[in-house]
C-alpha positions in Angstrom: 4.2 -17.9 9.1 4.2 -15.7 11.9 6.8 -12.9 13.1 7.7 -11.7 16.6 8.2 -7.4 17.2 9.8 -6.1 20.1 8.2 -2.4 20.3 10.2 -0.4 23.0 7.5 1.4 25.3 10.0 5.1 24.7 8.4 5.2 21.1 5.7 6.0 23.0 2.6 4.8 20.5 -0.7 5.8 21.3 -2.0 2.7 20.1 -3.5 -1.2 21.6 -1.3 -3.8 20.9 -3.9 -5.3 18.0 -4.2 -1.6 16.9 -0.2 -1.7 16.7 0.0 -4.7 14.8 -2.8 -3.7 11.9 -0.9 -0.4 11.3 2.2 -2.7 11.1 0.6 -5.0 8.6 -0.6 -2.4 6.7 2.3 -0.3 6.5 3.8 -3.3 5.5 1.8 -5.0 1.8 2.0 -0.6 1.6 6.5 -0.7 1.5 5.8 -4.5 -0.3 3.4 -2.6 -3.2 5.4 0.3 -3.5 8.0 -1.9 -4.7 6.6 -3.9 -6.8 6.4 -7.3 -4.6 3.1 -7.9 -4.2 -0.2 -6.5 -5.8 -2.9 -4.4 -4.9 -5.6 -6.9 -4.2 -3.0 -9.1 -2.1 -1.9 -6.1 -0.3 -5.2 -5.5 0.3 -6.0 -8.5 1.6 -2.6 -9.3 3.7 -3.3 -6.2 5.3 -7.2 -6.8 6.1 -8.8 -3.6 4.4 -10.8 -2.8 1.5 -9.5 -1.6 -1.9 -10.7 2.3 -0.8 -8.8 2.6 2.3 -6.1 1.4 0.7 -6.1 3.7 -2.1 -6.7 6.2 0.3 -4.0 5.0 2.4 -1.6 5.4 -1.1 -2.7 8.5 -1.7 -1.8 9.8 2.1 1.7 8.5 1.8 1.9 9.3 -2.5 2.7 5.9 -3.5 1.5 5.8 -7.0 -1.6 3.0 -7.6 -1.0 2.8 -11.1 2.4 2.4 -13.2 2.9 3.5 -17.0 6.0 2.3 -18.3 7.9 4.9 -20.3 5.2 6.1 -23.1 2.6 3.6 -22.4 0.3 7.1 -21.2 1.1 8.7 -24.2 0.2 6.5 -26.2 -2.7 5.0 -24.4 -3.9 9.4 -24.6 -2.9 9.5 -28.5 -5.1 6.1 -29.5 -8.1 7.7 -26.9 -8.4 11.3 -28.6 -7.9 9.4 -32.2 -10.6 6.8 -31.0 
């Protein structure tokens, strides 16, 4: 699938067209990952970046990469401390 996007010149973005396309794909991957629509692996593939770069971007945008259900972290820590 292909998406066409009109970007006004007034935005003054300092990117070449290929750089802008790559940046938009990265932001889209981050947003879809954040809301749980895609996995981290697929987000990396979609954005064309390795996992390290993707996690770096997640940290930069304060997007958690590990999602614990309420109480799950405490249970895991208790298990580890009692092992």
